[in-house]
C-alpha positions in Angstrom: 13.9 -46.5 -15.6 15.8 -46.6 -18.8 14.4 -47.1 -22.3 15.4 -46.6 -25.8 13.6 -45.3 -28.8 13.8 -48.8 -30.3 12.1 -50.3 -27.3 9.3 -47.8 -27.3 8.7 -48.6 -31.0 8.6 -52.4 -30.3 6.1 -52.0 -27.6 3.8 -50.2 -29.9 4.1 -52.7 -32.9 1.4 -55.0 -31.8 -1.2 -52.3 -32.7 0.6 -49.9 -35.0 2.3 -50.0 -38.3 6.2 -49.6 -38.2 5.6 -46.0 -39.6 3.0 -45.1 -36.9 5.1 -46.7 -34.1 8.0 -44.7 -35.2 6.1 -41.5 -35.4 4.8 -42.0 -31.9 8.1 -43.0 -30.5 9.7 -39.9 -32.0 7.0 -37.6 -30.4 7.4 -39.4 -27.0 11.2 -39.4 -27.0 11.9 -35.9 -28.4 8.8 -33.8 -27.5 7.7 -35.3 -24.2 10.9 -36.5 -22.7 13.1 -33.9 -24.4 15.7 -36.4 -26.2 17.6 -34.7 -29.1 16.9 -35.9 -32.7 20.5 -37.0 -33.0 20.2 -39.2 -29.9 16.8 -40.4 -31.0 18.3 -41.8 -34.4 21.3 -43.1 -32.5 18.9 -45.0 -30.3 20.4 -43.7 -27.1 18.9 -44.8 -23.8 16.7 -42.3 -22.0 16.5 -42.3 -18.1 13.0 -41.6 -16.8 12.3 -40.6 -13.4 9.8 -42.7 -11.2 6.9 -40.3 -12.1 7.8 -40.3 -15.8 8.0 -44.0 -15.8 4.6 -44.4 -14.3 3.4 -41.8 -16.8 4.8 -43.7 -19.9 3.2 -46.9 -18.5 -0.2 -45.1 -18.5 0.6 -43.7 -21.9 1.4 -47.1 -23.4 -1.8 -48.8 -22.0 -3.8 -46.2 -23.6 -1.9 -46.2 -26.9 -2.5 -50.0 -27.1 -6.3 -49.3 -26.7 -5.9 -47.1 -30.0 -6.4 -43.7 -28.0 -5.0 -41.0 -30.0 -1.9 -39.5 -28.5 -3.3 -36.1 -28.9 -6.1 -36.9 -26.3 -3.8 -38.6 -24.0 -1.4 -35.5 -24.0 -4.5 -33.1 -24.5 -2.7 -31.2 -27.2 -2.5 -30.9 -30.9 -0.4 -28.8 -33.2 -2.1 -26.5 -35.7 -0.2 -24.0 -37.7 2.8 -24.0 -35.3 0.6 -23.4 -32.2 -0.5 -25.9 -29.6 -4.3 -26.5 -29.2 -6.0 -28.3 -26.3 -8.0 -31.1 -27.5 -10.3 -33.6 -25.8 -12.6 -36.3 -26.9 -15.3 -33.5 -27.2 -13.5 -32.1 -30.2 -12.0 -33.4 -33.5 -8.3 -33.6 -33.6 -7.1 -30.7 -36.1 -5.8 -31.9 -39.4 -3.1 -30.8 -41.7 -5.8 -30.3 -44.4 -7.6 -27.8 -42.3 -4.4 -25.8 -42.0 -4.3 -25.7 -45.7 -7.8 -24.3 -45.7 -6.7 -21.5 -43.2 -3.6 -20.7 -45.2 -5.7 -20.3 -48.4 -8.2 -18.0 -46.6 -5.3 -15.7 -45.4 -4.5 -15.0 -49.1 -8.0 -13.6 -49.9 -9.9 -12.6 -46.8 -9.9 -8.9 -45.9 -7.8 -8.1 -42.7 -11.1 -6.4 -41.3 -13.5 -9.0 -42.4 -16.4 -10.2 -40.2 -15.9 -13.8 -40.2 -18.2 -16.7 -38.9 -16.8 -20.3 -38.2 -19.6 -22.9 -38.1 -18.8 -26.0 -36.2 -15.7 -24.7 -34.5 -14.7 -27.7 -32.4 -11.4 -26.9 -30.8 -11.6 -23.4 -32.2 -8.5 -24.0 -34.5 -9.9 -22.2 -37.4 -11.4 -19.3 -35.6 -8.4 -18.8 -33.3 -5.9 -19.1 -36.0 -7.9 -16.5 -38.1 -8.2 -14.1 -35.2 -4.4 -14.2 -34.5 -3.4 -13.7 -38.1 -6.1 -11.0 -38.7 -6.3 -9.0 -35.5 -8.5 -6.4 -37.0 -11.0 -8.9 -37.9 -14.3 -9.7 -36.0 -14.7 -13.5 -35.5 -17.6 -15.4 -34.4 -17.5 -19.1 -33.9 -20.4 -21.5 -33.3 -20.8 -25.1 -32.0 -23.6 -27.2 -31.0 -21.6 -28.7 -28.3 -21.0 -26.9 -24.9 -18.2 -29.3 -24.1 -16.4 -28.4 -27.5 -16.9 -24.6 -26.9 -15.4 -24.9 -23.3 -12.3 -26.4 -25.0 -12.2 -23.6 -27.7 -12.7 -20.9 -25.2 -9.5 -22.2 -23.4 -7.6 -22.2 -26.6 -8.8 -18.7 -27.4 -7.7 -17.5 -24.1 -4.5 -19.5 -24.1 -3.5 -18.0 -27.6 -5.0 -14.5 -26.9 -7.6 -14.6 -29.7 -10.4 -12.3 -29.9 -13.4 -14.6 -30.7 -17.1 -14.5 -29.8 -18.1 -18.1 -28.8 -21.7 -19.1 -29.4 -23.5 -22.4 -28.5 -25.7 -22.8 -31.6 -27.2 -25.5 -33.6 -26.9 -24.8 -37.2 -30.3 -26.4 -37.7 -32.1 -23.8 -35.5 -33.5 -20.6 -36.8 -32.7 -17.6 -34.3 -33.2 -13.8 -34.4 -29.5 -13.3 -34.9 -29.7 -14.6 -38.4 -30.0 -11.0 -39.1 -26.3 -10.6 -38.4 -24.1 -10.1 -41.4 -20.7 -11.4 -42.3 -18.1 -10.9 -44.9 -16.9 -14.6 -44.6 -18.4 -18.0 -43.5 -16.1 -21.0 -43.0 -17.1 -24.5 -42.0 -15.4 -27.8 -41.8 -18.8 -29.7 -41.1 -19.4 -33.4 -40.6 -18.9 -35.1 -43.9 -17.8 -38.8 -43.6 -20.7 -41.0 -44.7 -21.8 -44.0 -42.7 -20.7 -46.3 -45.4 -17.0 -45.1 -45.0 -16.8 -46.1 -41.3 -15.4 -49.4 -42.3 -12.3 -47.9 -43.9 -11.6 -45.5 -41.0 -8.8 -46.2 -38.3 -9.8 -47.5 -35.1 -8.2 -44.4 -33.4 -10.7 -42.1 -35.2 -13.8 -44.3 -35.1 -13.6 -45.3 -31.6 -12.4 -42.0 -30.0 -13.3 -38.9 -32.0 -16.8 -37.4 -31.7 -19.2 -39.2 -34.1 -21.6 -36.1 -34.2 -18.6 -34.0 -35.8 -17.8 -36.8 -38.2 -20.7 -38.6 -39.7 -23.7 -37.8 -42.2 -26.2 -40.3 -43.6 -25.4 -42.1 -46.9 -28.7 -41.0 -48.4 -27.9 -37.1 -47.5 -24.2 -36.5 -47.5 -24.4 -32.9 -48.4 -27.0 -32.0 -45.8 -24.7 -29.6 -43.8 -23.4 -27.9 -46.9 -26.8 -27.2 -48.2 -27.9 -25.7 -44.8 -24.9 -23.6 -44.4 -25.1 -22.4 -48.0 -28.8 -21.4 -47.3 -27.6 -19.6 -44.1 -24.9 -17.7 -46.2 -27.6 -16.5 -48.6 -29.2 -14.7 -45.6 -26.2 -13.8 -43.6 -23.3 -13.0 -46.0 -23.0 -9.6 -47.4 -23.1 -9.0 -51.0 -19.8 -10.5 -52.7 -19.3 -12.3 -49.2 -17.1 -15.5 -49.3 -17.9 -19.0 -48.2 -15.2 -21.5 -47.5 -15.7 -25.2 -47.0 -13.6 -28.3 -46.3 -15.3 -31.2 -48.1 -15.4 -35.0 -48.6 -13.1 -35.7 -51.5 -15.9 -37.9 -53.0 -18.4 -35.0 -53.4 -16.5 -32.0 -54.7 -18.4 -31.7 -58.0 -21.8 -32.3 -56.2 -21.1 -29.4 -53.7 -19.8 -27.1 -56.3 -23.1 -27.8 -58.5 -25.3 -27.3 -55.3 -23.6 -23.7 -54.5 -24.1 -22.7 -58.2 -27.9 -23.7 -58.0 -27.9 -21.9 -54.6 -27.0 -18.6 -56.2 -23.3 -18.6 -55.5 -20.7 -17.5 -58.2 -16.9 -17.9 -58.6 -17.2 -21.3 -57.1 -13.7 -22.8 -57.0 -12.9 -26.4 -56.0 -9.2 -26.9 -55.2 -7.2 -30.0 -54.0 -5.2 -30.7 -50.8 -1.5 -31.5 -50.7 -2.5 -35.2 -51.3 -4.2 -34.2 -54.5 -7.6 -35.0 -53.2 -10.7 -32.5 -53.9 -10.8 -31.1 -50.4 -11.9 -27.4 -50.4 -14.4 -25.0 -52.0 -14.5 -21.2 -52.0 -17.6 -19.4 -53.4 -18.8 -15.8 -53.4 -22.4 -14.8 -53.0 
């Protein structure tokens, strides 16, 4: 079977914008099928084996159902590394890469770190790899997500303690103490669903995305309260946030006893991250 990048793109246009179709075509041609970037832009034909041709037909059918390419390939890139992802986990975003990069400029190399709502484990694994002397623990309420995170930890040789834990449950190990707590919790309000892309809304886990319209800060308040009990004096709290609620999260942290509360923007100039000290 022979196919050109332009043909791949054309087959995707009924569902995707020209830009999205181009990005998907480039990923398939260059990363999956090994075409050089030069040949891609010259629209040179690719010869697929019978097996690769069948794989392509399966991928196309799934893409036309708006299934994310990361779930189809079971892989997403994060800070230059490949992470396994499944519909049990969110797909790591570039904004979360910015959060980890910011943390690495301030977190002690030997810190005790807790990642709440770890999902694929991308934050915990990345911190463990970058700070090999740190002690990293990661929680998630989903056993299915933790199974994926464990695979990523093993594959990328990270030293992380994985714990199945609902952040709303009290437990004896709340007496544990950490230098750093980080979380990218659910923060998309129900009313924002109508503006979301179908490949997110229909495929990514709702429990990791959504909060009620009448209580958008519920996870931030809960984690801030846990931080008051579990962070050591001077401990750091890092959040990824809904860009619409930066001021509210910052005020809540001040009212909860945190100081040096800093709100900063992502590369798109949206309020996206908060750092605070206990």
